[in-house]
Structures are given as C-alpha cells and as structure tokens.
PDB file with SEQRES, HELIX, SHEET and CRYST1 records, atoms N, CA, C and O in Angstrom:
SEQRES   1 A   66  MET PHE GLY ASN ILE ALA HIS VAL PHE SER THR PHE ASP          
SEQRES   2 A   66  ALA ARG TYR LYS ALA ASP ASP PRO THR PRO LEU ALA ARG          
SEQRES   3 A   66  GLY ILE ASN SER ILE GLN LEU LEU LYS ASN GLY ASP ARG          
SEQRES   4 A   66  TRP LEU VAL ILE SER LEU LEU TRP ASP GLU GLU ARG SER          
SEQRES   5 A   66  ASP ARG PRO ILE PRO ALA GLU TYR LEU PRO GLU GLY ILE          
SEQRES   6 A   66  ALA                                                          
HELIX    1 AA1 ALA A   58  TYR A   60  5                                   3    
SHEET    1 AA1 3 ILE A   5  ALA A  14  0                                        
SHEET    2 AA1 3 ALA A  25  ASN A  36 -1                                        
SHEET    3 AA1 3 ARG A  39  GLU A  49 -1                                        
CRYST1    1.000    1.000    1.000  90.00  90.00  90.00 P 1           1          
ATOM      1  N   MET A   1     116.959  81.543 107.813  1.00  0.00           N  
ATOM      2  CA  MET A   1     117.997  80.756 108.271  1.00  0.00           C  
ATOM      3  C   MET A   1     119.393  81.194 107.609  1.00  0.00           C  
ATOM      4  O   MET A   1     119.452  81.471 106.411  1.00  0.00           O  
ATOM      5  N   PHE A   2     120.508  81.242 108.452  1.00  0.00           N  
ATOM      6  CA  PHE A   2     121.719  81.528 107.806  1.00  0.00           C  
ATOM      7  C   PHE A   2     122.697  80.691 108.782  1.00  0.00           C  
ATOM      8  O   PHE A   2     122.691  80.856 110.001  1.00  0.00           O  
ATOM      9  N   GLY A   3     123.497  79.820 108.147  1.00  0.00           N  
ATOM     10  CA  GLY A   3     124.393  78.913 108.896  1.00  0.00           C  
ATOM     11  C   GLY A   3     123.734  78.217 109.944  1.00  0.00           C  
ATOM     12  O   GLY A   3     122.806  77.448 109.690  1.00  0.00           O  
ATOM     13  N   ASN A   4     124.152  78.431 111.155  1.00  0.00           N  
ATOM     14  CA  ASN A   4     123.564  77.583 112.361  1.00  0.00           C  
ATOM     15  C   ASN A   4     122.562  78.542 113.138  1.00  0.00           C  
ATOM     16  O   ASN A   4     122.204  78.267 114.283  1.00  0.00           O  
ATOM     17  N   ILE A   5     122.156  79.595 112.520  1.00  0.00           N  
ATOM     18  CA  ILE A   5     121.024  80.377 113.234  1.00  0.00           C  
ATOM     19  C   ILE A   5     119.827  80.441 112.388  1.00  0.00           C  
ATOM     20  O   ILE A   5     119.866  80.450 111.158  1.00  0.00           O  
ATOM     21  N   ALA A   6     118.665  80.490 113.165  1.00  0.00           N  
ATOM     22  CA  ALA A   6     117.360  80.676 112.485  1.00  0.00           C  
ATOM     23  C   ALA A   6     116.429  81.524 113.251  1.00  0.00           C  
ATOM     24  O   ALA A   6     116.510  81.560 114.479  1.00  0.00           O  
ATOM     25  N   HIS A   7     115.570  82.192 112.621  1.00  0.00           N  
ATOM     26  CA  HIS A   7     114.576  83.119 113.213  1.00  0.00           C  
ATOM     27  C   HIS A   7     113.231  82.584 112.798  1.00  0.00           C  
ATOM     28  O   HIS A   7     113.116  82.309 111.603  1.00  0.00           O  
ATOM     29  N   VAL A   8     112.163  82.386 113.610  1.00  0.00           N  
ATOM     30  CA  VAL A   8     110.886  81.811 113.209  1.00  0.00           C  
ATOM     31  C   VAL A   8     109.840  82.681 113.785  1.00  0.00           C  
ATOM     32  O   VAL A   8     109.902  83.045 114.959  1.00  0.00           O  
ATOM     33  N   PHE A   9     108.932  83.004 113.035  1.00  0.00           N  
ATOM     34  CA  PHE A   9     107.602  83.547 113.558  1.00  0.00           C  
ATOM     35  C   PHE A   9     106.548  82.520 113.507  1.00  0.00           C  
ATOM     36  O   PHE A   9     106.419  81.803 112.515  1.00  0.00           O  
ATOM     37  N   SER A  10     105.812  82.427 114.512  1.00  0.00           N  
ATOM     38  CA  SER A  10     104.632  81.519 114.491  1.00  0.00           C  
ATOM     39  C   SER A  10     103.473  82.340 115.309  1.00  0.00           C  
ATOM     40  O   SER A  10     103.683  83.226 116.137  1.00  0.00           O  
ATOM     41  N   THR A  11     102.285  81.872 114.911  1.00  0.00           N  
ATOM     42  CA  THR A  11     101.120  82.429 115.497  1.00  0.00           C  
ATOM     43  C   THR A  11     100.635  81.557 116.683  1.00  0.00           C  
ATOM     44  O   THR A  11     100.922  80.363 116.772  1.00  0.00           O  
ATOM     45  N   PHE A  12      99.958  82.161 117.497  1.00  0.00           N  
ATOM     46  CA  PHE A  12      99.300  81.395 118.618  1.00  0.00           C  
ATOM     47  C   PHE A  12      97.891  81.918 118.960  1.00  0.00           C  
ATOM     48  O   PHE A  12      97.579  83.072 118.665  1.00  0.00           O  
ATOM     49  N   ASP A  13      97.063  81.107 119.562  1.00  0.00           N  
ATOM     50  CA  ASP A  13      95.817  81.490 120.193  1.00  0.00           C  
ATOM     51  C   ASP A  13      95.726  80.859 121.521  1.00  0.00           C  
ATOM     52  O   ASP A  13      96.168  79.719 121.656  1.00  0.00           O  
ATOM     53  N   ALA A  14      95.200  81.480 122.508  1.00  0.00           N  
ATOM     54  CA  ALA A  14      94.952  80.970 123.849  1.00  0.00           C  
ATOM     55  C   ALA A  14      93.629  80.852 124.108  1.00  0.00           C  
ATOM     56  O   ALA A  14      92.834  81.752 123.841  1.00  0.00           O  
ATOM     57  N   ARG A  15      93.269  79.649 124.687  1.00  0.00           N  
ATOM     58  CA  ARG A  15      91.924  79.242 125.066  1.00  0.00           C  
ATOM     59  C   ARG A  15      91.883  78.640 126.385  1.00  0.00           C  
ATOM     60  O   ARG A  15      92.879  78.065 126.824  1.00  0.00           O  
ATOM     61  N   TYR A  16      90.681  78.738 127.129  1.00  0.00           N  
ATOM     62  CA  TYR A  16      90.526  78.059 128.435  1.00  0.00           C  
ATOM     63  C   TYR A  16      90.584  76.615 128.198  1.00  0.00           C  
ATOM     64  O   TYR A  16      91.297  75.856 128.855  1.00  0.00           O  
ATOM     65  N   LYS A  17      89.696  76.203 127.092  1.00  0.00           N  
ATOM     66  CA  LYS A  17      89.608  74.809 126.797  1.00  0.00           C  
ATOM     67  C   LYS A  17      89.761  74.786 125.214  1.00  0.00           C  
ATOM     68  O   LYS A  17      89.555  75.754 124.482  1.00  0.00           O  
ATOM     69  N   ALA A  18      90.161  73.506 124.807  1.00  0.00           N  
ATOM     70  CA  ALA A  18      90.506  73.347 123.374  1.00  0.00           C  
ATOM     71  C   ALA A  18      89.292  73.512 122.449  1.00  0.00           C  
ATOM     72  O   ALA A  18      89.425  73.880 121.282  1.00  0.00           O  
ATOM     73  N   ASP A  19      88.106  73.229 123.004  1.00  0.00           N  
ATOM     74  CA  ASP A  19      86.920  73.361 122.155  1.00  0.00           C  
ATOM     75  C   ASP A  19      86.208  74.734 122.333  1.00  0.00           C  
ATOM     76  O   ASP A  19      85.103  74.968 121.844  1.00  0.00           O  
ATOM     77  N   ASP A  20      86.921  75.615 123.065  1.00  0.00           N  
ATOM     78  CA  ASP A  20      86.168  77.013 123.124  1.00  0.00           C  
ATOM     79  C   ASP A  20      86.205  77.657 121.652  1.00  0.00           C  
ATOM     80  O   ASP A  20      87.215  77.663 120.949  1.00  0.00           O  
ATOM     81  N   PRO A  21      85.001  78.180 121.297  1.00  0.00           N  
ATOM     82  CA  PRO A  21      84.842  78.697 119.972  1.00  0.00           C  
ATOM     83  C   PRO A  21      85.735  79.978 119.606  1.00  0.00           C  
ATOM     84  O   PRO A  21      86.075  80.201 118.444  1.00  0.00           O  
ATOM     85  N   THR A  22      86.075  80.774 120.643  1.00  0.00           N  
ATOM     86  CA  THR A  22      86.767  81.989 120.472  1.00  0.00           C  
ATOM     87  C   THR A  22      87.970  82.072 121.393  1.00  0.00           C  
ATOM     88  O   THR A  22      87.875  81.865 122.603  1.00  0.00           O  
ATOM     89  N   PRO A  23      89.114  82.386 120.774  1.00  0.00           N  
ATOM     90  CA  PRO A  23      90.375  82.358 121.736  1.00  0.00           C  
ATOM     91  C   PRO A  23      90.362  83.696 122.588  1.00  0.00           C  
ATOM     92  O   PRO A  23      89.876  84.744 122.163  1.00  0.00           O  
ATOM     93  N   LEU A  24      90.921  83.554 123.781  1.00  0.00           N  
ATOM     94  CA  LEU A  24      91.049  84.658 124.715  1.00  0.00           C  
ATOM     95  C   LEU A  24      92.010  85.692 124.182  1.00  0.00           C  
ATOM     96  O   LEU A  24      91.842  86.898 124.358  1.00  0.00           O  
ATOM     97  N   ALA A  25      93.013  85.174 123.530  1.00  0.00           N  
ATOM     98  CA  ALA A  25      94.062  86.074 122.978  1.00  0.00           C  
ATOM     99  C   ALA A  25      94.731  85.401 121.788  1.00  0.00           C  
ATOM    100  O   ALA A  25      94.864  84.177 121.762  1.00  0.00           O  
ATOM    101  N   ARG A  26      95.153  86.187 120.803  1.00  0.00           N  
ATOM    102  CA  ARG A  26      95.981  85.732 119.697  1.00  0.00           C  
ATOM    103  C   ARG A  26      97.265  86.526 119.575  1.00  0.00           C  
ATOM    104  O   ARG A  26      97.315  87.676 120.012  1.00  0.00           O  
ATOM    105  N   GLY A  27      98.238  85.983 119.032  1.00  0.00           N  
ATOM    106  CA  GLY A  27      99.436  86.725 118.838  1.00  0.00           C  
ATOM    107  C   GLY A  27     100.477  86.060 117.945  1.00  0.00           C  
ATOM    108  O   GLY A  27     100.222  85.081 117.244  1.00  0.00           O  
ATOM    109  N   ILE A  28     101.800  86.724 118.023  1.00  0.00           N  
ATOM    110  CA  ILE A  28     102.916  86.114 117.182  1.00  0.00           C  
ATOM    111  C   ILE A  28     103.972  85.876 118.123  1.00  0.00           C  
ATOM    112  O   ILE A  28     104.307  86.745 118.928  1.00  0.00           O  
ATOM    113  N   ASN A  29     104.567  84.636 118.063  1.00  0.00           N  
ATOM    114  CA  ASN A  29     105.883  84.228 118.660  1.00  0.00           C  
ATOM    115  C   ASN A  29     106.988  84.629 117.716  1.00  0.00           C  
ATOM    116  O   ASN A  29     106.891  84.488 116.497  1.00  0.00           O  
ATOM    117  N   SER A  30     108.073  85.149 118.345  1.00  0.00           N  
ATOM    118  CA  SER A  30     109.289  85.371 117.639  1.00  0.00           C  
ATOM    119  C   SER A  30     110.277  84.490 118.355  1.00  0.00           C  
ATOM    120  O   SER A  30     110.480  84.672 119.555  1.00  0.00           O  
ATOM    121  N   ILE A  31     110.938  83.491 117.652  1.00  0.00           N  
ATOM    122  CA  ILE A  31     111.797  82.448 118.272  1.00  0.00           C  
ATOM    123  C   ILE A  31     113.099  82.551 117.510  1.00  0.00           C  
ATOM    124  O   ILE A  31     113.102  82.528 116.279  1.00  0.00           O  
ATOM    125  N   GLN A  32     114.213  82.664 118.226  1.00  0.00           N  
ATOM    126  CA  GLN A  32     115.547  82.432 117.776  1.00  0.00           C  
ATOM    127  C   GLN A  32     116.103  81.159 118.051  1.00  0.00           C  
ATOM    128  O   GLN A  32     115.967  80.687 119.180  1.00  0.00           O  
ATOM    129  N   LEU A  33     116.767  80.488 117.089  1.00  0.00           N  
ATOM    130  CA  LEU A  33     117.202  79.109 117.275  1.00  0.00           C  
ATOM    131  C   LEU A  33     118.730  79.107 116.835  1.00  0.00           C  
ATOM    132  O   LEU A  33     119.225  79.878 116.013  1.00  0.00           O  
ATOM    133  N   LEU A  34     119.384  78.105 117.526  1.00  0.00           N  
ATOM    134  CA  LEU A  34     120.837  77.871 117.290  1.00  0.00           C  
ATOM    135  C   LEU A  34     120.977  76.408 117.010  1.00  0.00           C  
ATOM    136  O   LEU A  34     120.498  75.612 117.817  1.00  0.00           O  
ATOM    137  N   LYS A  35     121.627  75.961 115.874  1.00  0.00           N  
ATOM    138  CA  LYS A  35     121.790  74.595 115.615  1.00  0.00           C  
ATOM    139  C   LYS A  35     123.088  74.086 116.314  1.00  0.00           C  
ATOM    140  O   LYS A  35     124.165  74.602 116.012  1.00  0.00           O  
ATOM    141  N   ASN A  36     123.021  73.135 117.195  1.00  0.00           N  
ATOM    142  CA  ASN A  36     124.130  72.605 117.948  1.00  0.00           C  
ATOM    143  C   ASN A  36     124.286  71.056 117.639  1.00  0.00           C  
ATOM    144  O   ASN A  36     123.679  70.178 118.253  1.00  0.00           O  
ATOM    145  N   GLY A  37     125.181  70.843 116.607  1.00  0.00           N  
ATOM    146  CA  GLY A  37     125.261  69.431 116.232  1.00  0.00           C  
ATOM    147  C   GLY A  37     124.119  68.994 115.433  1.00  0.00           C  
ATOM    148  O   GLY A  37     123.990  69.461 114.301  1.00  0.00           O  
ATOM    149  N   ASP A  38     123.161  68.039 115.951  1.00  0.00           N  
ATOM    150  CA  ASP A  38     122.091  67.464 115.229  1.00  0.00           C  
ATOM    151  C   ASP A  38     120.770  68.135 115.796  1.00  0.00           C  
ATOM    152  O   ASP A  38     119.682  67.746 115.369  1.00  0.00           O  
ATOM    153  N   ARG A  39     120.842  69.082 116.701  1.00  0.00           N  
ATOM    154  CA  ARG A  39     119.665  69.554 117.191  1.00  0.00           C  
ATOM    155  C   ARG A  39     119.594  71.013 117.160  1.00  0.00           C  
ATOM    156  O   ARG A  39     120.610  71.692 117.012  1.00  0.00           O  
ATOM    157  N   TRP A  40     118.323  71.562 117.307  1.00  0.00           N  
ATOM    158  CA  TRP A  40     118.078  73.015 117.326  1.00  0.00           C  
ATOM    159  C   TRP A  40     117.882  73.450 118.769  1.00  0.00           C  
ATOM    160  O   TRP A  40     117.156  72.749 119.475  1.00  0.00           O  
ATOM    161  N   LEU A  41     118.427  74.479 119.254  1.00  0.00           N  
ATOM    162  CA  LEU A  41     118.187  75.004 120.628  1.00  0.00           C  
ATOM    163  C   LEU A  41     117.526  76.271 120.589  1.00  0.00           C  
ATOM    164  O   LEU A  41     117.898  77.119 119.778  1.00  0.00           O  
ATOM    165  N   VAL A  42     116.514  76.501 121.441  1.00  0.00           N  
ATOM    166  CA  VAL A  42     115.744  77.733 121.482  1.00  0.00           C  
ATOM    167  C   VAL A  42     116.673  78.700 122.264  1.00  0.00           C  
ATOM    168  O   VAL A  42     117.036  78.414 123.405  1.00  0.00           O  
ATOM    169  N   ILE A  43     117.035  79.779 121.681  1.00  0.00           N  
ATOM    170  CA  ILE A  43     117.855  80.783 122.283  1.00  0.00           C  
ATOM    171  C   ILE A  43     117.092  81.892 123.038  1.00  0.00           C  
ATOM    172  O   ILE A  43     117.417  82.330 124.142  1.00  0.00           O  
ATOM    173  N   SER A  44     115.994  82.303 122.273  1.00  0.00           N  
ATOM    174  CA  SER A  44     115.095  83.300 122.859  1.00  0.00           C  
ATOM    175  C   SER A  44     113.777  83.088 122.355  1.00  0.00           C  
ATOM    176  O   SER A  44     113.610  82.550 121.260  1.00  0.00           O  
ATOM    177  N   LEU A  45     112.734  83.508 123.139  1.00  0.00           N  
ATOM    178  CA  LEU A  45     111.331  83.530 122.754  1.00  0.00           C  
ATOM    179  C   LEU A  45     110.695  84.729 123.160  1.00  0.00           C  
ATOM    180  O   LEU A  45     110.639  84.967 124.366  1.00  0.00           O  
ATOM    181  N   LEU A  46     110.181  85.564 122.300  1.00  0.00           N  
ATOM    182  CA  LEU A  46     109.387  86.709 122.578  1.00  0.00           C  
ATOM    183  C   LEU A  46     108.005  86.566 121.936  1.00  0.00           C  
ATOM    184  O   LEU A  46     107.889  85.881 120.920  1.00  0.00           O  
ATOM    185  N   TRP A  47     106.988  87.161 122.467  1.00  0.00           N  
ATOM    186  CA  TRP A  47     105.689  87.167 121.884  1.00  0.00           C  
ATOM    187  C   TRP A  47     104.925  88.549 122.152  1.00  0.00           C  
ATOM    188  O   TRP A  47     105.232  89.346 123.038  1.00  0.00           O  
ATOM    189  N   ASP A  48     103.975  88.681 121.321  1.00  0.00           N  
ATOM    190  CA  ASP A  48     103.274  89.949 121.446  1.00  0.00           C  
ATOM    191  C   ASP A  48     101.621  89.581 121.047  1.00  0.00           C  
ATOM    192  O   ASP A  48     101.331  88.861 120.091  1.00  0.00           O  
ATOM    193  N   GLU A  49     100.779  90.105 121.805  1.00  0.00           N  
ATOM    194  CA  GLU A  49      99.404  89.758 121.597  1.00  0.00           C  
ATOM    195  C   GLU A  49      98.835  90.823 120.571  1.00  0.00           C  
ATOM    196  O   GLU A  49      99.150  92.012 120.520  1.00  0.00           O  
ATOM    197  N   GLU A  50      97.929  90.147 119.760  1.00  0.00           N  
ATOM    198  CA  GLU A  50      97.165  90.908 118.797  1.00  0.00           C  
ATOM    199  C   GLU A  50      96.267  91.937 119.575  1.00  0.00           C  
ATOM    200  O   GLU A  50      95.797  91.663 120.679  1.00  0.00           O  
ATOM    201  N   ARG A  51      96.062  93.086 118.964  1.00  0.00           N  
ATOM    202  CA  ARG A  51      95.126  94.118 119.471  1.00  0.00           C  
ATOM    203  C   ARG A  51      94.226  94.668 118.345  1.00  0.00           C  
ATOM    204  O   ARG A  51      94.547  94.532 117.164  1.00  0.00           O  
ATOM    205  N   SER A  52      93.254  95.204 118.676  1.00  0.00           N  
ATOM    206  CA  SER A  52      92.238  95.687 117.723  1.00  0.00           C  
ATOM    207  C   SER A  52      92.939  96.755 116.689  1.00  0.00           C  
ATOM    208  O   SER A  52      92.573  96.799 115.515  1.00  0.00           O  
ATOM    209  N   ASP A  53      93.885  97.542 117.159  1.00  0.00           N  
ATOM    210  CA  ASP A  53      94.557  98.423 116.326  1.00  0.00           C  
ATOM    211  C   ASP A  53      95.824  97.859 115.770  1.00  0.00           C  
ATOM    212  O   ASP A  53      96.561  98.597 115.116  1.00  0.00           O  
ATOM    213  N   ARG A  54      96.140  96.586 115.982  1.00  0.00           N  
ATOM    214  CA  ARG A  54      97.316  95.960 115.460  1.00  0.00           C  
ATOM    215  C   ARG A  54      96.985  94.497 115.246  1.00  0.00           C  
ATOM    216  O   ARG A  54      97.385  93.658 116.054  1.00  0.00           O  
ATOM    217  N   PRO A  55      96.272  94.165 114.188  1.00  0.00           N  
ATOM    218  CA  PRO A  55      95.908  92.713 113.832  1.00  0.00           C  
ATOM    219  C   PRO A  55      97.044  91.941 113.412  1.00  0.00           C  
ATOM    220  O   PRO A  55      98.052  92.498 112.979  1.00  0.00           O  
ATOM    221  N   ILE A  56      96.949  90.746 113.508  1.00  0.00           N  
ATOM    222  CA  ILE A  56      98.060  89.776 112.990  1.00  0.00           C  
ATOM    223  C   ILE A  56      98.013  89.898 111.434  1.00  0.00           C  
ATOM    224  O   ILE A  56      96.946  89.744 110.841  1.00  0.00           O  
ATOM    225  N   PRO A  57      99.234  90.190 110.745  1.00  0.00           N  
ATOM    226  CA  PRO A  57      99.123  90.315 109.388  1.00  0.00           C  
ATOM    227  C   PRO A  57      98.758  88.917 108.608  1.00  0.00           C  
ATOM    228  O   PRO A  57      99.252  87.851 108.976  1.00  0.00           O  
ATOM    229  N   ALA A  58      97.958  88.999 107.631  1.00  0.00           N  
ATOM    230  CA  ALA A  58      97.442  87.796 106.977  1.00  0.00           C  
ATOM    231  C   ALA A  58      98.515  86.686 106.681  1.00  0.00           C  
ATOM    232  O   ALA A  58      98.321  85.478 106.819  1.00  0.00           O  
ATOM    233  N   GLU A  59      99.614  87.247 106.276  1.00  0.00           N  
ATOM    234  CA  GLU A  59     100.690  86.234 105.834  1.00  0.00           C  
ATOM    235  C   GLU A  59     101.150  85.411 106.953  1.00  0.00           C  
ATOM    236  O   GLU A  59     101.763  84.386 106.656  1.00  0.00           O  
ATOM    237  N   TYR A  60     100.957  85.687 108.217  1.00  0.00           N  
ATOM    238  CA  TYR A  60     101.315  84.855 109.357  1.00  0.00           C  
ATOM    239  C   TYR A  60     100.145  83.898 109.882  1.00  0.00           C  
ATOM    240  O   TYR A  60     100.334  83.002 110.704  1.00  0.00           O  
ATOM    241  N   LEU A  61      99.003  84.180 109.344  1.00  0.00           N  
ATOM    242  CA  LEU A  61      97.884  83.235 109.718  1.00  0.00           C  
ATOM    243  C   LEU A  61      97.833  82.001 108.956  1.00  0.00           C  
ATOM    244  O   LEU A  61      98.210  81.986 107.785  1.00  0.00           O  
ATOM    245  N   PRO A  62      97.392  80.963 109.541  1.00  0.00           N  
ATOM    246  CA  PRO A  62      97.049  79.735 108.770  1.00  0.00           C  
ATOM    247  C   PRO A  62      96.003  79.936 107.704  1.00  0.00           C  
ATOM    248  O   PRO A  62      95.132  80.790 107.873  1.00  0.00           O  
ATOM    249  N   GLU A  63      96.043  79.186 106.603  1.00  0.00           N  
ATOM    250  CA  GLU A  63      95.003  79.336 105.626  1.00  0.00           C  
ATOM    251  C   GLU A  63      93.592  79.137 106.136  1.00  0.00           C  
ATOM    252  O   GLU A  63      93.367  78.192 106.893  1.00  0.00           O  
ATOM    253  N   GLY A  64      92.624  79.968 105.768  1.00  0.00           N  
ATOM    254  CA  GLY A  64      91.276  79.848 106.211  1.00  0.00           C  
ATOM    255  C   GLY A  64      91.004  80.548 107.523  1.00  0.00           C  
ATOM    256  O   GLY A  64      89.841  80.596 107.924  1.00  0.00           O  
ATOM    257  N   ILE A  65      92.033  81.122 108.260  1.00  0.00           N  
ATOM    258  CA  ILE A  65      91.859  81.841 109.545  1.00  0.00           C  
ATOM    259  C   ILE A  65      91.932  83.360 109.260  1.00  0.00           C  
ATOM    260  O   ILE A  65      92.815  83.816 108.534  1.00  0.00           O  
ATOM    261  N   ALA A  66      91.038  84.097 109.814  1.00  0.00           N  
ATOM    262  CA  ALA A  66      91.028  85.616 109.683  1.00  0.00           C  
ATOM    263  C   ALA A  66      91.079  86.233 111.010  1.00  0.00           C  
ATOM    264  O   ALA A  66      91.080  87.459 111.120  1.00  0.00           O  
TER     265      ALA A  66                                                      
END                                                                             
C-alpha cells in the first residue's frame, strides 16, 4: 500500500460444490485498489491458474494448505 493505492494478491480454488474434496482449479488473484474517501474501489482484477509446471508459491497459500 502507498497513499491511496494498494495491490493485493489472494489465492483461490474453484469447485463445483463447496464440499468437493479436490478443487477443479487453483490460482492467484492480483487486485489493484484505490481508496476513495472511506471506501476502497477495485480498479483491476487479474488472475492466473496454477499449473503443474507453475505451482502457487507457498507464501501465498493459507497455513496447512499445500
């Protein structure tokens, strides 16, 4: 974060149903935000899916998730 702008990485997984044991896909969201008064606005959202040759780096995964 700097001034009124922020950049956030978040991980995601996609499932048909919430109780599916294995996700269809996993990846990382890249979100750019702008503070406008008392609220944050999403300016852009990009994502990329994990691949076998490009796994999600451990520092982006929640604790206990591999």
